[in-house]
N, C-alpha and C positions, 0 to 999 in steps of 0.2 A: 218297642221302637224298632223300625226297620232300618236297614243300612242307608236307604235313601233319605230318611229324615235327618241323618247326621250331616248331610250336605246342604248348602244353601240352594243348590240346584243339582240335577243328576250329574254324576261324574262325566267328564269329557273323555271319551275313549282315545281320541287322537292326542290329547294332552298327555294321557298316561303312556301311550306309545312313544311320544317324544321324550318323555322323562326316562324311559327304560332303555333308550338308545344312546345314552351318554357313555363316555369311554369306560367308566367303572362298571356299569351294567353290562356292556358288551364284553368286557374282560371276564366277568362272572359267567356269562353265557358260553363264551369260548372255552373256559376251563371246564364247565359242565359237559360240553360236547366232547372235549378231549378225553375227559375221564370216561365218558360213555364209550367212545371208540376204543380206548385202552382196555376197558373191561370186556368189550366184545372180542377183541383180539386174544385176550388171555383165556376167555372161555373157549374160543375156537381151537386153542392149543391144549385144551384139557386142564387148564389151570383155574383154580377158584379165585374169585374176586373178593378181596376183604370187605366185610360188612360196612365199615366206615365209609368206603368209597361210594357204595350204593346210597348211604344216608346223605353224603355230601352233595351228590348230584342234584336231587330235588331241592335241597336247600339253596344251592347256587342259583337255581332257576327261580325259586319263590321269593328270595330276599329282594332283588331289584323290583319285582312287580309289587310286592307288599310295600316297599318304601315309596314307590311312585303313587300308589293308591292313597297312602297316608298323607303324602305331600299335597295331593289333589284335594283331600278332605280339609286340611288346614287352610289351604289357599281359598277354597270355596267358603269356608266359615268366615274368614277375615274379610272377604269381599261382600258378604251378605249385608242387606239393608233392612233395618227396622222401619216399617212404615206405621207410625203412631197416629191414630185418628183421635181427634179431640172434639168432644161435644160439650157445650156449656148450657146450663139451665138456671133460670132465676129461682127464687125461693118458692114460687108457686109451681115449678116444674115446666115452665114454658121455655122453648129454645131461645137462646140469646145469640145474636150475631155481632153485637157492638162491643164485646169485651176485649180487653188487651191481654194477650197471652204471652207468658215468658216461661223459660225452662232452665233447669240447673246446668244442662249441657245439651249439645246437639244443634245449637243455632236457633234462629228465629222461626217459630211455627209459621206455616204458610196458610193464608186464608183460602178455603175452598167452599164449594156450594153448601155442603152440609155441616160446616164447622171449620176446623183447622187440621192441618196435617204436618207431620215432621218426618223427614227421611234421614235416618241416623245410621251411618256405616258401623257395622258391628265392631270393627277394629278400633273405633274411636271411643267406645263405651268404657269409662273408667272402671277398673276391676273392683267389684264389691259395692259400687255405688248404685243407688236407685235414681231413676229419673223423676225429678220433682217438677210438676207443672203448676203454674199459678195463673189464675184468671182474675182480672180486676175490671169492674164496671164503674168507672170513675164518676159518671154522671148520676149514678144511683147509690154511690158509696157502698158497693157490694164487692165481696171477695170470696174466692174459693181456691183450694189447693188439694193436690193429690200426688201420691208417690206410687211408682210401679217399678218392678224389677224386670229388666229386659232379659228374657231367657230364650226358650225354644220357639215361642210364638213370635213370628216375624211381623204380624199385623195386629198388634194390640190396640184395643179401644179404651179410651179414657173418658168417663163421664164426670163432669165437674158441676156440682150444685153450689150456687152462690148463696152467701148469707150476708147479713148486714155487717159491715166492717166496723168494729168498735175497739180497735187496738191502738189507736193513736194516743200520744201523750201531749199535754199542753204545758208549756213552760213560760217563764218570764221573770220579772223583777218588780218588787214593790219599792217605791221611792217617795220621798217627801216632795209634795207639789211645789213648794216655794224654793227649795234648795237643790232638788234632784238628787239628794243623798239617799243611799240605800237604807231601808228600814229593816232591821233585824227583829225577830220575834213577832212578825206579822203572821196572822192566821189566814190561809188562803184555801178556798174550797171551790169545787165545781158545783154549782147549784143543783141540788137533788142528790148529792153524794157527800153530805156533811161528815159522815163517819170516816171519810178518806182525807180529811183536811190535813194540810202540812203547815209547818211553822218555818218561816224563813230564818236563815242564819244571818251573820253579820253583813254578808254581801247582798242581802235582800232577794236572792234568787229562789225560785221554786220550780218544781216539776211534779205533776201528778196525772193519773189516768184521766183521759178526756171522756171515755166511754162513747167516743165518736170516731169517725174516720178522719184522715188527714184532710184539712180545709173545711171540715164541717164546723159551724159556729157553736161555741159553748159559752155559757154564762159563768164568769168568774166573780167571786166575791172575796174581798180582802178587808181585814180589820186589824187594828193595832192600838195598843194603849196610848191614849192622848190624841187619837186621830178619829175622824169620822169614817164609818164603813163606806166602802165604795164597791159598786158592781159594774161590770162592763162585759160586752161580748167580744170574743176573740176566736179566730180559727185555730183548730187543733193542728199540731205539727211542730216543726222546728222553728218557725218564725216566732220570736219571743214577744210576749205581751209586756207592756209597761203599765203598771197600775199606780196612779198617783193619788196619794192620800192627803187630805186637808187636815190641818190641826184643828182641834175642837176650840 
């Protein structure tokens, strides 16, 4: 790693000059000059100059310059911008332009010709956190997610491949058709996933994996002792289903 890679951009010489001309730096330079002159006078009179004086002179010169360079480095690092480029592909590997992109921090990604882009100031990156990017293609019920650590690379590229979203839950309540009272002990399944059946408690409520995305339709089936079994379609997600059973 070269010294230039430590800076967001090459150090600004004028900025460094400005920083080393503050009162404290000027005082250090003045003292170094005074010691140098004093040493020269002592030598001209045949007197030896103590070694600590010769050591102190270059230190007084170097310290303000070193402090200015370090401050320039820190300032440049904090002002750096991460330009994150995001590309999204469908399950077949074709580029996608109609996905909805969100991120864990850094604001809303901006749509560009080749995908999406985010400009994140380095100073705003939470310490130790990774950037999590999520892509959702709602009309196809597809979703993708990736995490990257923002480090030395200022122009990272993220490639997201979408897969079918099957993470939603379907929930609802089983009630008596005539009285609308909750039915406890009813067995509810998503058709095709009988092994994941759940049994309602006294309040008649249920929740189980839909194996679909939010708003995708699933077939629910409910049965209870003394009632006729009932099947109905319902969208997965937070909107609850109400399954009404008729007594036998």
